C-alpha positions in Angstrom: -15.9 -1.3 22.8 -12.7 -0.9 20.7 -10.6 -4.1 20.6 -7.1 -3.7 22.0 -4.5 -3.8 19.3 -2.2 -6.7 20.0 1.6 -6.2 20.0 3.3 -7.8 17.0 6.2 -10.0 18.3 9.6 -8.4 17.5 11.0 -11.7 16.2 8.1 -12.1 13.7 8.5 -8.4 12.7 12.2 -9.0 11.9 11.4 -12.2 9.9 8.7 -10.3 7.9 11.1 -7.4 7.2 13.7 -9.9 5.9 11.3 -11.4 3.5 10.0 -8.1 2.3 13.7 -6.9 1.8 14.4 -9.9 -0.4 11.9 -8.5 -2.9 13.3 -5.0 -2.7 15.0 -5.3 -6.0 12.9 -5.0 -9.2 14.9 -7.7 -10.9 14.0 -10.2 -8.3 10.3 -9.3 -8.6 10.6 -9.9 -12.4 12.3 -13.2 -11.9 9.8 -14.4 -9.4 7.0 -13.4 -11.7 8.6 -15.2 -14.6 9.0 -18.4 -12.7 5.5 -18.3 -11.1 3.8 -17.5 -14.4 5.9 -19.7 -16.7 6.5 -22.7 -14.6 9.9 -24.3 -13.7 12.8 -22.9 -15.8 16.5 -23.1 -16.0 18.8 -20.2 -15.0 19.8 -19.8 -18.6 16.3 -19.6 -19.9 15.4 -17.0 -17.3 18.5 -14.9 -18.1 17.7 -15.0 -21.8 14.0 -14.2 -21.3 14.8 -11.1 -19.1 17.9 -10.0 -20.9 20.2 -10.6 -17.9 23.7 -11.8 -17.6 23.8 -15.4 -16.3 25.9 -14.5 -13.3 23.5 -11.6 -12.4 20.5 -13.9 -12.8 22.1 -16.6 -10.6 22.9 -14.0 -7.9 19.3 -12.8 -7.7 17.9 -16.3 -7.8 20.1 -17.3 -4.9 18.7 -14.4 -2.9 15.1 -15.5 -3.8 16.0 -19.0 -2.7 17.4 -17.8 0.6 14.1 -15.9 1.1 12.1 -19.1 0.6 10.5 -17.9 -2.7 12.1 -20.3 -5.1 13.8 -23.7 -5.1 17.1 -24.3 -7.0 18.0 -27.8 -8.1 20.9 -29.2 -10.1 20.5 -31.4 -13.1 24.0 -32.1 -14.3 25.5 -28.7 -15.2 22.0 -27.1 -15.4 20.3 -25.3 -12.5 16.5 -25.5 -12.6 14.3 -23.0 -10.8 10.8 -23.6 -9.4 8.5 -21.7 -7.1 8.8 -22.9 -3.5 5.6 -24.7 -2.2 7.1 -25.5 1.2 5.5 -24.1 4.3 7.5 -21.4 6.0 9.0 -22.4 9.3 10.3 -19.0 10.5 6.9 -17.8 11.7 6.7 -14.9 9.3 3.1 -14.4 8.5 3.7 -11.8 5.7 0.1 -11.9 4.3 -1.4 -11.7 7.8 0.8 -8.7 8.5 -0.4 -6.9 5.4 -4.0 -7.7 6.3 -3.5 -6.3 9.8 -4.3 -9.5 11.5 -3.1 -10.1 15.0 -0.4 -12.8 15.7 -1.8 -16.2 16.4 -1.9 -17.3 20.0 -2.0 -21.1 19.8 -2.4 -21.5 23.5 -5.6 -19.6 23.5 -7.3 -22.4 21.5 -6.5 -24.8 24.3 -7.8 -22.7 27.1 -10.1 -24.2 29.7 -13.9 -24.0 29.1 -15.2 -26.3 31.8 -18.6 -24.7 31.8 -19.1 -25.3 28.1 -20.3 -28.7 27.0 -20.3 -29.7 23.3 -22.6 -32.4 22.0 -24.2 -33.6 18.8 -27.1 -31.4 17.5 -30.5 -33.0 18.3 -33.9 -32.3 16.6 -35.1 -30.2 19.5 -32.1 -27.8 19.1 -33.2 -26.3 15.8 -35.1 -23.3 17.2 -32.0 -22.3 19.3 -29.7 -23.0 16.3 -31.8 -20.8 14.0 -32.0 -18.0 16.6 -28.2 -17.9 17.0 -27.8 -18.0 13.2 -30.1 -15.0 13.0 -28.1 -13.1 15.6 -25.0 -13.7 13.5 -26.7 -12.5 10.3 -27.8 -9.4 12.2 -24.2 -8.3 12.8 -23.7 -7.9 9.0 -20.2 -9.4 9.3 -20.8 -13.2 9.7 -22.3 -14.4 6.4 -23.7 -13.4 3.0 -27.0 -14.9 4.1 -29.8 -12.4 4.6 -32.4 -14.8 6.2 -32.0 -17.9 8.3 -32.5 -21.0 6.1 -35.2 -23.5 7.3 -34.1 -26.6 9.2 -34.6 -28.9 6.3 -32.3 -26.8 4.1 -29.6 -26.7 6.8 -29.9 -30.5 7.5 -29.6 -31.2 3.8 -26.3 -29.4 3.4 -24.5 -30.1 6.7 -22.6 -33.3 7.2 -24.8 -35.4 9.6 -21.9 -36.6 11.7 -20.5 -33.1 12.1 -23.3 -31.0 13.6 -22.6 -29.8 17.1 -24.1 -27.5 19.7 -22.5 -26.0 22.8 -24.4 -25.7 26.0 -23.7 -22.9 28.5 -25.6 -22.4 31.7 -28.1 -25.1 30.7 -28.9 -23.6 27.3 -27.7 -23.9 23.7 -25.2 -21.0 23.3 -23.6 -21.8 19.9 -23.4 -24.3 17.1 -20.9 -25.6 14.6 -21.3 -27.6 11.4 -19.3 -28.8 8.4 -20.5 -28.5 4.8 -18.8 -30.5 2.0 -17.1 -28.1 -0.5 -18.0 -30.4 -3.4 -19.8 -33.5 -4.4 -16.8 -34.7 -6.4 -15.0 -37.7 -4.8 -11.6 -36.1 -5.0 -12.8 -33.5 -2.5 -14.4 -36.0 -0.1 -12.0 -35.0 2.7 -12.5 -31.2 2.4 -15.2 -29.4 4.3 -16.1 -25.8 5.1 -16.6 -24.9 8.8 -19.4 -22.8 10.3 -19.2 -21.5 13.9 -21.9 -19.3 15.4 -22.1 -18.1 19.0 -25.2 -16.5 20.6 -24.9 -12.8 21.3 -25.3 -13.3 25.1 -22.5 -16.0 25.2 -19.7 -14.3 23.2 -16.4 -14.0 24.9 -16.9 -17.0 27.2 -15.0 -19.7 25.3 -18.0 -21.1 23.4 -16.5 -20.6 20.0 -13.1 -22.1 21.0 -14.8 -25.2 22.5 -16.9 -25.7 19.4 -14.0 -25.4 17.0 -11.7 -27.6 19.1 -14.4 -30.3 19.2 -15.1 -29.9 15.5 -11.4 -30.2 14.6 -10.9 -33.3 16.7 -14.0 -35.0 15.2 -12.8 -34.1 11.7 -9.3 -35.5 12.2 -10.8 -38.7 13.7 -13.1 -39.1 10.7 -10.2 -38.7 8.2 -11.1 -35.3 6.8 -7.8 -33.7 5.7 -8.7 -30.1 5.1 -11.1 -27.7 6.9 -11.6 -24.3 5.3 -13.5 -21.2 6.0 -14.2 -17.8 4.3 -14.5 -14.9 6.6 -15.2 -11.2 6.3 -12.1 -9.1 7.2 -14.3 -7.2 9.7 -15.0 -10.4 11.6 -11.9 -10.1 13.8 -13.2 -12.4 16.5 -13.7 -15.3 14.1 -10.4 -14.6 12.3 -8.5 -14.8 15.7 -10.5 -17.9 16.7 -9.5 -19.8 13.6 -5.9 -18.7 13.6 -5.4 -19.7 17.2 -6.8 -23.1 16.3 -4.1 -23.6 13.6 -5.8 -22.2 10.5 -3.6 -20.3 8.1 -4.5 -17.5 5.8 -4.6 -18.7 2.2 -5.6 -15.4 0.5 -8.1 -12.7 0.0 -11.0 -12.8 -2.5 -11.6 -9.2 -3.3 -15.2 -8.0 -4.0 -16.4 -11.5 -4.1 -20.0 -10.7 -3.3 -22.5 -8.0 -2.5 -24.3 -7.7 0.8 -26.8 -4.9 1.4 -25.7 -3.2 -1.7 -22.0 -3.2 -0.8 -19.2 -5.3 -2.3 -17.4 -7.4 0.4 -14.0 -9.1 0.5 -13.5 -12.5 2.2 -10.3 -14.0 3.8 -9.9 -17.7 3.0 -8.3 -19.8 5.7 -7.6 -23.5 6.0 -6.3 -26.1 8.4 -4.7 -29.4 7.3 -4.5 -32.6 9.2 -1.4 -32.8 11.4 0.3 -35.1 8.9 -0.4 -32.7 6.1 -1.7 -35.5 3.8 -4.9 -37.1 2.9 -5.3 -40.8 3.9 -3.4 -43.1 1.6 -6.6 -45.1 0.8 -8.0 -42.2 -1.2 
């Protein structure tokens, strides 16, 4: 079955076009590169570095600021320039557009799934969990794993309080787990998500129910960042995470080999609604 190609919203297309147009001048590309690679600078420093007149440099920097790429700030009579780190609010997913990803549908993540029940993973669930994991591995687009790890290995790496299974029609149809990204204390609130749905249960809301439950539990526990690394070919999982509020961070090109072929991964993340880690950390 070939997935239907979603229609890209006209408003988002216009916003993306405006952002691309802002970089349509080589001078602006050079300026943006100079600021991004050299750190915050003054207009005068940038003009001198690139051999530009100060008025010409100021004009192009204002255009970059209007496009949301840089921030201009006054310090007396000097204007300082820095790369903008603010999140875009115009809904223009430029990177997603380049990657050919469909627009997010936030409402889809909240859709009803009354027949799916999510609960904590129990010892008796391991056979079903490993079977579903194996079905994901068999697709060739879910993980770099080639074989299903034993239960002891999975239990050792998954956060005990964040292992979930979804039941559908009286049987385990999927599972979700969180893995710490690092043992360092500074990353204590950052975890990587794993969501797997059995082959017979796909398309029935199991993944959405698991991810919704996982996010709620993570927020309640004080985790401030959930992240995942997905193959570009895994369109279903990409859409699932985007609809749940994950944003595309970037692409890791040729990051690993699977069955003799180099594969890319798309890195996505979701932050707590307040956007900040707890003040106690």
